[in-house]
C-alpha positions in Angstrom: 22.3 -18.9 5.0 22.5 -21.8 7.5 24.1 -24.0 5.2 27.2 -21.5 4.3 27.4 -21.5 7.9 27.8 -24.9 8.7 29.8 -25.3 5.7 32.2 -22.6 6.9 32.4 -24.1 10.8 32.1 -27.6 10.0 34.6 -27.8 6.7 35.1 -31.5 7.1 31.3 -32.5 7.0 29.1 -32.5 4.1 25.7 -30.4 3.7 23.3 -30.4 1.0 20.1 -28.6 0.1 17.3 -29.5 -2.5 14.1 -31.3 -2.9 14.5 -34.5 -0.7 12.3 -36.4 -3.2 14.7 -35.4 -6.1 18.0 -35.8 -4.5 20.3 -38.4 -5.6 21.7 -39.5 -2.2 23.4 -42.7 -0.9 22.4 -44.8 1.8 23.6 -43.9 5.1 24.4 -45.2 8.7 21.8 -42.8 10.1 19.1 -40.7 8.7 17.6 -38.2 10.6 14.4 -35.7 10.3 13.2 -33.6 12.8 10.0 -31.4 12.6 9.2 -31.8 8.8 6.4 -34.7 8.3 3.8 -32.4 9.6 4.6 -29.5 6.8 4.1 -32.2 4.0 0.9 -30.8 2.2 -0.2 -34.1 0.9 -0.5 -37.8 1.8 1.4 -39.0 -1.2 4.1 -36.4 -0.7 4.4 -37.7 3.3 4.2 -41.6 1.9 7.2 -41.0 -0.8 9.1 -39.3 2.3 8.7 -41.9 4.4 9.6 -44.6 1.5 12.7 -42.6 0.7 13.9 -42.2 4.3 13.6 -45.5 5.1 15.5 -47.0 2.1 18.2 -44.3 2.9 18.6 -45.4 6.3 21.2 -48.8 6.4 21.1 -49.2 10.3 19.0 -46.3 11.9 16.5 -43.7 11.3 15.2 -41.2 13.8 12.0 -39.1 13.0 10.4 -36.5 15.2 
């Protein structure tokens, strides 16, 4: 699994897996989401994801 490999290669960094909408995450200076939004099947999930993404971004967010 990619997360396990990254934990080995970058032991000083944190990696989390789970349902983004249900994870308890602290705000961060940078929040990044790449190639994800197109895969959300329903408009309400899209909106909830965007709201949480924005609420977690203290200073900057990148969505692609």
